[in-house]
Residue, then its C-alpha position, 0 to 999 in steps of 0.5 A: x251666628x246664634x249665641x249658644x251657652x255651653x256648660x262643662x260639667x267637668x273641667x276635662x270635657x272637650x268643647x264641640x268645634x267645627x272641623x272646617x269652615x264649611x261644616x254644618x255640624x260640630x263633633x260631640x265626644x264621649x265623656x266616660x271614665x272607662x271604655x264601653x264595649x258596644x256589642x253588636x246590635x246593641x245601643x248605649x247611652x253615652x254622656x258628653x259632659x256638656x249642657x247647653x242653652x239656646x234661643x227658643x225658636x231653635x233645636x239642636x239635632x244630634x246626628x250620626x258621624x258619616x265616618x263612624x257609620x261607613x267604617x264601623x256601622x255605628x250610628x245614632x239610634x234616634x236620628x236625628x235626636x232632638x234637644x229642645x230649647x228648654x232642656x238643661x240636662x247633660x247631652x247624652x247620645x244613644x249610639x247603636x252598633x248596626x255591625x256584626x262586631x263589638x265596637x269600643x268607645x273610648x273617652x274623647x272619641x267623636x261619637x256624633x255631631x250637633x247641628x243648630x236648626x230653626x224651628x217653625x211652629x205649627x198651627x193646626x186648622x181643623x178641616x173635613x177636606x184637604x186640597x186635591x193633589x195628583x198623588x192623592x192618598x197613594x202611599x208607600x211606593x206609589x211614586x215608583x222604585 
């Protein structure tokens, strides 16, 4: 377990929770004053009323909820969204409607999930030559259908 500090920006905000013991993500809910009509092929920035703090060698990923995607064509636009360990502002989620019909988001609706993930930092070493591989420089579609 990793300790993550969480701050409610309003006492009415619902804290994220795991729905089952095997769940890797916790649901985030919308914290809005009025319903939002998310038009077809449009996005909207949805507030959650939460801010968090966690260790520097981690990130929080914002991911779509599979049920919303499968049943309503609703997803997180920049999936996965990243919350950096030094960000202290309100968590907001960019929700996108891929469907042909408008979708109503109400206060308290589960809109996304958060997953805590470890970060491994990169240290680049500049070179003029990279090691050879079977694939080489072959790109998009080069390994088959």
